[in-house]
N, C-alpha and C positions, 0 to 999 in steps of 0.2 A: 704211767699216769701223766707224765709231761707230754707224751705223744697225744693223749686224749685231750689235754688242754690246748695243744697247738692245733689239733683238728677242729675243735670247737671255735677257737679264735679265728682261724682262717675262714670258716664258714660264716661266722658272725660278720666279719668285715666284708666278705663277698656279697652276702645277702643284703647288708646295709647299702652297699653301692648299687646293687640291683634295684632295691626299693627306691633309691634316689633317682635312678634312671627312669623307672616307671612314673614317678612323680613328675619328672621333667617332661615326659611325654604328655601326661595329662595337662600340665600347665601350658603347653604349647599347642593344644588342640586347635586353637583359632589363629595360630601364627601362620601367615601366608608362606607357602613354600617349605614348611617344616617337614622333615622326614623323621619318622619314629625311630627310636634307637633300641637295640636289644643287646643285653649282656651275654657274652659267650663265656661259659664256665669250662674249667679243665681241672682234672685231678692233679694234686701236687705230687711230686716225686716222693716215693715211700722211703722208709729207713730199713736197712737190712738187719735182721736179727738171725740168730743161729737157725731158727726154724723157717726163715724166709723173710720177704719184704712185708712191711706193714705201712699202709697209707698214711699220709700226713695232712689230709683234708682236701680243700678245694681252693682254686685261685681263678681270678678273672683274667682271661687272655686278651679280650677285646670288647669294646663297646661298639657294636656294629651299627652302621647307619643303613637303614633299610631303603635302598634306592636302586632303581633299574635304569641304566643309561638309555636303553631303547625307549622306555616309556617316557622318560624326561625329554628326549629328543622329539618324540612324536608330539608331546604337549607343547613344546617350544614352537614347532612348525605350525601347528594349528592355531596357537595363540597369536602369532604374527599375522597370519592370514585373516583371522577373525577381526583383529584390530583394523586392518586395512578395509575390509568390507563394511564394518560398522561405521567407520568414518565416511566412507563413500555413500552408504545408505542414508546416514543422517543428513548430510548436505544435499543429496539428491532429492530427498523427501521434502525438504524446505523449498527447493526450487519448484518441485511439482505443485506444491501448495500455492506458490506465487503465480504460476501460470494457469492453474485450473480454477482457483477461487474467483467468483464473479467480482468481488470487491477489488481484486488486485490484478486480474487477468486483462488481456487486451480485447476479449470478445465483446463485452458489453458496450464500451465506447465505440468500438468499430461498427457494430450494428446500428447504434444510435446516429452515427455520422451519416452512414449511407441512407438511413431512414429519413434524415432531414433533407438530404439531396433529393430523395424521391418525392418528399412533400413539396419541395420547391418546383419540381417538374410539373406539379399540378397547379401551381400558382406562381409563375415565374416573376410576376411583377410585385408580389407581396413583400413588403419590407420586413414583416415579422418572420416570414419564412427564410428570407435572406439572413436576418440576424441569427436565426436558429442554426443555419448551416455554419456560420462562423463560430458560434458558441460550441457546437458539437465538434467542429474541427479542432478548436483549441483544447477541448476536453480530451480528444483522441491523442493529440500531440503530447499533452501533459501526462497521459497514461504511458505512452511510449517512453517518455523521459523517466518517469517513476520506476518503471520496470528496469530500464537501463541502469538507474542509480542503485536499485536493489542488487543487480548483478555485479556492479562495481563493488558494492558492500561485501558481497560474498567473496570477491577476489581479494579484498582487503583482509577478510577473515582468514583466507588461505595463507596470506603473507604472515599474519600474526601467529597462526598455527605452526607454520614452518619455523618461525623464530623461537617460539616457546619449545617446540619439539627438539630442535637442534641443541638448545641449552640443556634439556633433560638428557639427551643422548650423551653429551659431553660429560655431564656429572656422573652418569651411570658408568660410562666407559672408564672414567678415571678411577672410580671406586673398585670396579672389577679388576683393573690392572693392579691396584694396590693389594687386593685380596690374593691375586695370583702370586704377587711377590711374597706374601706371608705364607701361603699354602705351599708354594714351591720350595720354601726353605725349611719345611717341617717334614719329618719322617712319618708322622702320624697326625695330620691335621684333624681338628675337632669336627664332628658332624655338623655342629651349629655353624661353623665357618663355611663349610661346603654348601650348607643350605642357603646361607646368606648370599653366596656367590651365585648359586643357581637362580635365586629369586631376582637378583639384580639383572642377570642375563635375560630372564623371562621378560622383565620390564623393558630392557633395552630392545629386545627383538620386537616387542609390542610397538615400538616407535619406528623401527627400520626394516622389520622382517629379517629373514636370514637364518643362520644356524650357528652352533657352537661345536668346536672340534677340540677334543682332549689330546694333549701332547704329552711327551715323556715328562715325568716329574710332577704330574698332576695339574699342570697349567692348562688353561682353557683359552683358545683363541676364538674370537667372535667375529663373524662376517655378516655383512648386510645381504639383502635379498639378491643384489647384483654381484656378490662376491667381493665387495670392497672391505678391506680389513679395518675393523673398528677397534679391536683389542688384540694385540699379539704379545703373548707373555705378559710382562709387567709394563708394556708400553701401550698407551691409548692414543688413537688418532683423534682428530678434532673435526666436527662438522660445523660449517659456517654457512650463512646465507649471503648470496652475492646478487647484484642486479642483473636482470636479463639484458643481454647486449642490444636488443632492439627496443625493449620497453623497460627502462630503468625503474619504473614504479612497481614492477613485478619482480618477486624474489625467486631465485633458484637455490639449490643446495649444492655445496661443494665440499670436498674432502681435503683437509689441510694436513699434510704430512711433511715433516722436515722443512717447513717454510714454503712448500709448494702447494698450490691450490689446483684441484682438478674438479671441474664442474661435472656433477653426476648426471647421467642420463635419467630422465624422469621414470624410466622403466627399471632403474637399478636399485630402487628402494621399495620396500613393502611397509607393513605396519601402518601406523597413523600417518607418517610422512608420505608413504606411497599412496594412501587413500586420499590425502589432500591433493597431491599432484595429479592423480588419476581423475579426481572430480573436476579439477580445473581443465584438464586436457580433453576429457571425453564427454563431459556434461555441460560445464559452465561455458567454455569457449564456443562449442557448436551452437548452444542455445542463444548466446549473445549475438553470434554471427548471423544466425537464421532470423532472429528478431530484427536485426539490422537489414537483412535482405528484404523482409516484409515491408519495413518502413521505406527502404529505398525504392522498392517496386511500386508501392502505393504512390509515393511522391512523383516518380517518373511517369507512371501511367496517368495519374490524375492531372499532372501538369500538362502532359501532351494533350489530353482531352480538353482541359480548360483553355489552352491556347487556341483550340479550334472553335471557340465560341466568341460571342460578342457581349460586352457588358452594357449597362444602362446608359453609359455615356457615348455609345456608338463606337467604342474602341475594341479592337481584338483583345481577347483574354491574355493575361500574363501568367507566370507561374503562380500556382495556388499555394504550394509549399516551398519553403527554403530547405535545400538538402545539402549537407556538407560533402566535400570531395572525399572519395575513398581514402582511407588512412594508409600511409606508407612510411616506414621508419628505417633509418639507416643503421647499419651495424656500427657499434662504438669503435671497432677496429679498422674502419675504412680509411684508405690512404688518399683517395681523391676528394674533390670538392663537389661531386655531382649532387644535384638536387632534382628530384623527380616530381613531376606534376601529374595528377590523376583526374580522371573523369569517367562517368558511367557511359559506356558506349551502347550496349544492347541489354535491355532488361531480360529478354528471353534467354540470353547466354549467361546472365549473372549467376555467379556461384558464391556461396558463403565461405568456401575453402580458402584458407590462407595460401599465399604463393611466395616462395623465396626467389628473388631475382638476383642473379649473379652475373657480373661482367667478367668474361674470361680473358679479356685483353683485346678481343676483336669483335665479339658479339655478346648479346644478352642471352642467358639461359634461365629457364623457369623450371623450378622443381617443387615438389611437396615438402614443406619443412619438417614434417613428421616422419615421412617414409623415404624421402630422397628420390621418389619416382618423378620422372620427367613429365612436364605439363605442356601441351601444345601451345605455341605462341607464334604470332606473326608480327612483322614490322621490324623497324630498326631503332625506334625510339626518337625519331626526329619530329618536328612540328607537323610536317606533311605526311610522315609515315610512322605513326605512333606504334608502340608495342601494344598488341591487343591480346589479352589473356583473360579468360573466364568473364567476358563481357566488360572488362575494364580497359580503358585506353591510358597508356603511360607515355609521357613525353619528357625528354631531358630538357631541363631549364636552360635557356640561352646563357652562354658564357661559363657553363660548368662542365667538368670532365670527370668521368669515373676512373678510378685506379684499377689495376688488374686484381681480380678476385674481390672487388668491392661487392658487398651484399646489402640487399634491401628487403624488408619484410612487407609485403603488400597484404593488407587486410581489407578486402573489398567492401565489407559491410559492417565490420565491428565498430561500435560507437555511433553508427548512423541514427539509431533510435533515440539516443540521448541528445542529439543535436538537431533533430527535426523541428521545424517551426512553421507557423502559418505566415505566408508572405503578404497577405492583404488584410487590411483592417476596415476598409469601406465596403459595406454590404452591396453597394451599387456596382462595385468592381467584379462581382461574381458574374462570370460569362455564361449565363443560362441560355442565351439565344443562339440560334444558328446564324452565323455572320452574314449569310447571303439568303435571299429569298427569290422565288420565281413567280412571275406574274403573267397572266394570260391576257393578251390584248382583247378588249371588249368588242372590237370589230371583227374578230375571227368568225368565219362562217363554217369551218369544218368542226369535226368532233375531236380534234387533237387535244391532248392534255399533257401536263408535266407532273411528275411525282418523284418521290424518293430523293429529293435534293439533299446532298450531304457534302461536307468538306472532306477532301482527300489529302490536301496538303496545305495546312494552315500557314506554312512559311512562304507560300507563293506570294511574291510581291504584287501580283495583279489580282489577288483573290477578290478584292472589293470593287474592281473595275466593272462598270456596267457592260453587259453583253446582250446583244440582240440575236435571237435565233429566228430566221425568217424562211418560210417555205416558198420555194419557186413553184412547186407543184406537189402532188401527193406523194412523190417519191424522192424529192430532193430538197435540201435546205442549205442555207448559208449561215455562217457565224460572223457577225460584224462585217458582213460583206465578202468574207473569204469563202471559198468553196467553188462549186457546189459539192455537197456530201450526200451520198445515197442514204435514204431513210428506210428503215425496217421497223414496223410497229413493235414497241417494247424494248427498243435498243437503249443503251446507256451512252450519254454524251458526256465526256470529260473535258474540262477546260479550266485554265487559270486556278487549279487547285480545288475544284469542286466537280461534282458529277450529278447528272439528273437523268431521269428516265423519261423518254418521249414515247407516247402511245396514242392509239386512236387513228383516225383518218383525217389529217389536216388538209385544208384546201389551199390552193394557191393564194399567196398573200397573207396567210395566217402568220402571226409572229408571237414570240414569247420573250420575256426579258428576265435576265438574272442580274440582280444588283444587291448592294449592301442593305442589310436589314434596317440600320439606322438606330438612333438613340431612343431610349424609353420604350423599347419594344416589350411586349408581353409574350413573345415567342419563347417556347420552352424546349425547342429541339435539342439543344446541347445539354440542357439539364437532364433530359431523358437518357442521353448517352452516358452522362456522368454517373447517374444513379445505378447503372448496371455494370460499372467498371469492376465492382468486387467479384463479379462472376466472369470477367474477361480472362481468357486463357493467355496470360502474358509471361508466365514463368516456365522454366525447363523446356525451352524451345517451343513454347506455345501449347504445352500439354497440361499446365497446372494453373488454376485460378488463384486469385488473391485469397478468397475464402478458403480454398483448399490448402493454401500455405499456412494460414492461421491455424486451421485444424491440425495440420501435420506437425506444426511446431509444438502444440499442446500435447499431441500424442507422443512425439519424440521425447519430450521431457518426462512425461508420465511413464513411458516404457522404460526409460533409463532408471527411474526411481524404483519401479516395481522389480526390475531385474536385480538391482543392487540389494533390495530388501529380501528377495527370495534367496539370493546367494548368501547373504548374511545369516539368514535363518538356517540354511543348510549347513553352513560352516559352524554355527553355534552347536548344532547336534554333533558334528564331528569333534569339536573341541570338548564338549561335555563327555563324550565317550573317552577321549584321551585323558581327560581329568579323572574320570572314574577308574581308568586303568592304572594311572599313577597312584591314586589314593588307595586302591586295593593293595598296592605294595608298600607305599610310603605313608599313607594316612594313618592317623591315630584313631583306633576304635576303642571307645570307652568301655564296652563290655569286655573286650579282650584284656585291656589294661586292668580292669577291676578284678578279673580272674587271676591275672599275674600278681596283682597286689596281695590278694588273699593267700595265694600259694607261697609267695615269698615271705609274707608275714608269718605264716605257719612255720616255714623253714627257719626264719630268723629266731622264732620262739624256741624251736627245737634245738638250734645251735646254742641258744642261751642255756637250755637245759643240759647240754653236753658240758658246758663250762661249769654249771652249777654242780653237776655230778662229779666232775673232776675235783672241784673244790671240796665236796663232801668226802670223797675218798682220801684227799690229801689231809683234811682235818682228822679223819678217823685214824690215819697212819700216825699223825703227830700225837694224837691221844694215846695210841697204843705204845708209843715209845716212851711216854712219860711214866708209865706204870712201873 
């Protein structure tokens, strides 16, 4: 009878704990990272009687945590990659909207500016048309600046994101290390404690990417996507943000261990931090540099064309746009006092790619700062023999000297869009006229004529000097008395920075004069040339137009945004599958728990009946002994 009571009691206690475990599962159905628990039963050792062993009931040997390390690891990997791609997609989509929307993109003010120049070419003397050109030029410059400010704002957001993320990483790593200390010191840690650690590791990897490795004693080491140790046993490393050595306003991520800081390669981190760094490197910086290349090319090309014209005061045109010098920054660790001066040399060779210049002690070396690949460069860096790389000329400032291994980061076009401005304010200073004109002597008797007059070298000091072309006979002519030169109908005559086409059959004594156009001219020759500069093939060695560069920039940003979005969507599917695999093993199923609850409830009631039966038998025995 005592054996019957012990059996019932053990069953009652076991089923009560099992019911509590099922209730715990149900209560945590919405707890992130929770793994369902299952009670493992075992028969208690029996008691030997003369006729054999008789069982003593049931006991719980373990409350098993239903988890699979492979499914957890797969979920961890997919979660870190998903966080990276989602961060990249979110920021890239915002940039795409900036460039593609009419209200914020460069396309609308760009077209309006060249439309106004085209209108001026139809009425070069019109004051209203001249005012319109300046107004549209200022609107275009303002849009360039606004876009550059938006890009700077995104860069600031990346800095803020890195600061916030490193703070979260440090908090999570510290707590994981503490849990490792508690778990490593326990022979049978609770499933809830293990779930908490796994959830924290998942959150940590969401910031840095990487994986977790289980070591002896149940401790888990966590590494970033680049293999950097974030948690080793009960010790947590620290992530900090440090200034970029070339651009102090821009933050990088460093690992701090035992008082030593190691700046991490931007490819050594995944998760949200990796997404921020990848966005800045592969989307933001290239777009800002290309926007600057468009602004630089516009200014260089339009200025050159404007200098080849004449304004209403009878003066040769000046620069229409103010353009900043290409940006170059010294490394904070340089030992010399070298200062480098930059200027744009060739628009056709201009590249938006950054260049790392290093002085090796004897000469300058140019490399790609991202890949380390060598970049072709000529010159020595002196005033008469500048370094020429990717269309930029670099000169060493007088009185300064570089130290061995001193480094400089050359950003040929970064920031150019934000510092572009219109150089003139007086509408009369717009050089719409061709600075020289050709006249035919009214006394000419032949059928000779001049046409196609254009400026070929606006910098020629004799451009505006009067020139007489006089024919000796039908086959020879002189220029300002020099010559004679042979004449062929349709030939081009070039002189003093201009060229003209001579045609027809001139007679002896016929003459033509080329001289300055003069003030208040209604000539529109240069305005016509300026209005077509957006279709001039001036980029990529003369193969790409300015319009083509604008379209290419929008396409570049849009393509990056779409690619990031597609990748994020695909990774979401992979992550959902990994989550489903994990939930199939560890997730709480209400139907299954309800069935267990009913089964255990019935078992608990049955165990109660065993105890009640034992009590009835005992009472009957007592009653029998009283008789």
